[in-house]
TORSEGU-796821 format. One record per residue (C-alpha): residue in one letter; z negated, y negated, x negated. Coordinates in steps of 0.05 Angstrom, whole numbers, plus 5000, padded with zeros to 4 digits. Layout:
BEGIN
AZYX;...
This chain:
BEGIN
M516047724435;A520647254467;D518946424462;P523146254536;A523945554537;A521145104608;G522045354665;E526245994638;G525546814633;P523747214616;V519047404661;L512947804650;V510248344693;V503248654690;G502349344728;A507849804727;G505350094806;P509650064862;V508549324872;G509649204788;M515349534789;T518149194851;A518648544825;A521848744754;L528249024802;A527548414849;L528348014784;R532848454748;V537548414813;R538347654802;G540647694722;L533447514685;P529847914636;V524048234656;T518348584612;V512549074645;L506749204611;E501849724641;S495449804602;G496150624626;A500151074568;K507451204582;D505252004609;R500051794637;V499252204714;R495551904776;P492752324806;G491852394892;S497152164939;R493751454947;A499951014991;L503651495027;F506951055078;V513950655055;H516350265105;R523349965139;Q521749315129;S519349615049;L525750095042;R530049435056;L526348975006;L527949674952;E534549644972;R535948984968;A531849044899;R536749654884;P542149994922;G541550634946;L533750634916;G531750604988;Q536051175018;R533651574961;I526751424979;A527651575050;A532052205041;Y526152434997;G519252315043;T518552545104;T518852245177;W514752505229;R516952465294;T510752745339;R504852295338;R498852615378;T491652245386;L486352735414;Y478952585436;R472953085426;G479353545420;R482353345489;Q489253095484;V489252455498;F497252235478;A503252375441;Q509152275439;T516352545393;Y521552115378;P529352395377;E531752405308;S535851915278;S543051955280;P548951725226;D552751005249;S560550925250;S560250955179;G556951655173;K551451225138;S543651395159;E539850795183;L532750715145;P528251215184;A522050685209;F517750905151;A518451485090;S511151955075;L511452115006;R505652164954;Q505051484918;V506251864849;D512852104872;T515051204901;E513551064829;R518151674806;F524351434844;L522250664822;Y521450784751;E527851124746;A531850554781;C527850024737;L530150424673;E537950404708;A537149714721;G534649544641;V527749384648;D523849364592;F517049724597;R511249714552;F505050174558;D497850234524;A498149454534;E492149184580;V492748474588;T485448094574;G487047444555;V491346954596;E494146194578;A498745884622;T501045164610;G506444684644;T511345004594;G510045784586;V504346244595;T501446694544;V499647354551;T493547784500;A492848524500;A486848834485;D488849124421;G491348334396;D498248404415;G501247844446;W508047614489;T510946914517;A514246684581;G517246244634;H512946554688;V508247234697;I507247644763;A500948014757;A500748644799;D495749114756;G491949244822;A484649074843;R480948914778;S486348504764;G485448324683;V490047734695;R485547594757;K479547594723;A482647104663;L485046614700;G478546594740;I481946744822;P475247044856;L477547504908;E473447344970;G471347805033;T467648465042;R465549055029;S463649535096;E458650035105;G459750765100;Y465151185069;H470351605074;V474152225045;V480552395034;V483853045011;D490053155004;V492954025016;A500054325003;D501654655071;P500355425068;A504755335132;G512255195100;G511354535144;E509354825199;L502054315193;S506353745169;A510753645232;E506153155265;R500652595249;V493852765280;F488752265303;H481852475329;Y477352135354;E468952535351;H472253085322;P467553705352;A469154105285;A466253555247;G460153355281;G463252885316;R466952385257;T472852225263;V479652615225;L486052305215;R491352815195;V497952605155;P504452875124;F507652665065;T512653145027;G510253764998;G502753735045;F498753355090;Q493452925083;I486552915121;D481752255117;L474452485145;Q470051895170;C463751895144;R457051575161;A453050975123;D447251615126;D451252155100;P448552435033;A452652444979;G456153114960;T455153445033;Y463453155043;D466252934979;T466053424931;E472253944925;R466654524948;A464554094996;V470754025026;R472954755019;R466354915063;W468354425113;L476254345123;P478154975147;R474054795207;L479954285218;V486954565192;G485655325193;A481855855126;D489455785092;C488455125074;A481355205035;H485555414984;H490354864975;V486054264966;L490353824921;W485953234906;V479353024937;S477152224932;R472651874962;Y472851104985;H468950365013;F472749935061;L473549345011;R477348785060;K478948215012;V483647634987;A484847204925;A482846434928;S489146324901;F495646694898;T497146194835;D494045954776;P493445184782;T500745074737;G504345554783;R506045934724;V502646674738;L503446954815;L498847484838;A501548044882;G499348644912;E492348864899;A490848364840;A492347924904;H488548184956;L485248914985;F484849175060;P482849815084;P488950305087;F489950305168;G495850105183;A498950195118;R498349545098;G496449555023;M502649634995;N507249495034;S504348915040;G505148814955;I513049024952;A514248395000;D509448004958;A513948244888;V519648004929;S517047384950;A515347274877;A520947444843;D525347024896;A520546324877;I521146524799;S529146624809;V528345914844;A524245564793;C528145944731;S535845644762;D532744914782;P526244714754;S525244124789;R524944654850;A519645054812;P513644734853;V515444814919;A518945464904;I512345714883;G507345394932;E511145644983;F510746384955;A503446294946;S500845905016;T506146435051;R504147075020;R496646885030;R498246665098;A500847435111;A494547675062;L489447445121;F493047565177;N492548385143;S485848285133;V483748015207;A488548565217;A484849135179;G478348855200;A479348885275;A482349735265;L475749765225;D471849455275;H475450035323;M474350555275;R466950345273;P465250185342;R458249885360;R455350155428;W459949765469;G465649965431;R464950735438;M463650695516;T469350295516;Q473451005476;R469451395523;A472651065584;A479351045562;A479451715545;T477651905606;L482951515645;A488051655605;P490852295644;V492651905703;V493651125659;P497651205611;R496050555578;C489650845560;G491151325513;A496650825489;W491750435472;L487050895434;E492751125398;H494150365365;A488350105363;P485250475294;Y492650115254;G490549475279;P495448855313;R502748965284;N503748215322;G501947615288;P504546885262;M510846965224;A508746925148;D516446835131;A522846895148;A523247625140;R517647645181;K513248055121;Y506148095142;
């Protein structure tokens, strides 16, 4: 246990996912001692691809937190260059980007994104944390938090406890820290559900060479289908209807029945993971506790539908911003209220923007009658009016431009 003086480290990070480990690295690069508390076991295995995309902005933040880390993740991840959009089986948009080339120093610029399973991203982050001297405590499920003007006491389910100057809560959608503090998540849960399937690519990378979006796929009963490559395979996202009976599409047995119609018979024998999820659009009422000693980040602070890959990437920005604020608070306690307050307002503003943007994507993905008519008209016009095809390509991911959240344009 640590017994910090007011305004000083160490800092506790709760949660050893991508956001928590990013926070730990960002704190260590500022010279602050860090302990990460993780409710799971050290050898826990998280199934499935989960968050796939690490955007360039996130790669840059990771590179800043631990030089070489962004480059390693980018080198391992897949950066597909072709994207296609189809409407009822007919192509309405296609674009292939040129390969990136090294700069004058021979070093490649970080790509627009890297696509890899979250478990692989976490592996790179964990290795970097160990190199940076981050202390991990596993099997530490946080159930109690008591914050005062001079520090925070955190209690685990087994009775163990820690004290710290500040805490970053990155313990996910069911955050024990957020619940202990009584901070509510505000928002909605949508109708309908999606089925996500990870498939190892049996074609040696051929199917993983491009991202393909299908509106009203004829082989899926008019349901929308998204295929996204990642290193070693690809992910299929099938949009189901609110009245689709349980078990029709969301079990491994059901997947083996409908998947061959979409990507070929061989793929049915290479299913790695099947998951079902509903859309949640929720943002914490506050990103800090009243004392400003506990800061929320990632899914502890916000939940978005996956379109636009806003969840983990926004969480990485939260983590770095939280570390920046705590660094200021530790070096100059008189500036702590302003630094922590700016973190809370800036990142909550970013979360609210992401929530609205994700909502726009969701409305497009599950359109009402007028929306379906508009999409049909755009698909009809796409061969002669290219911007109609471009709209069908971009709209499922929500708007990417909005009010600047902070100086680094982290949304």
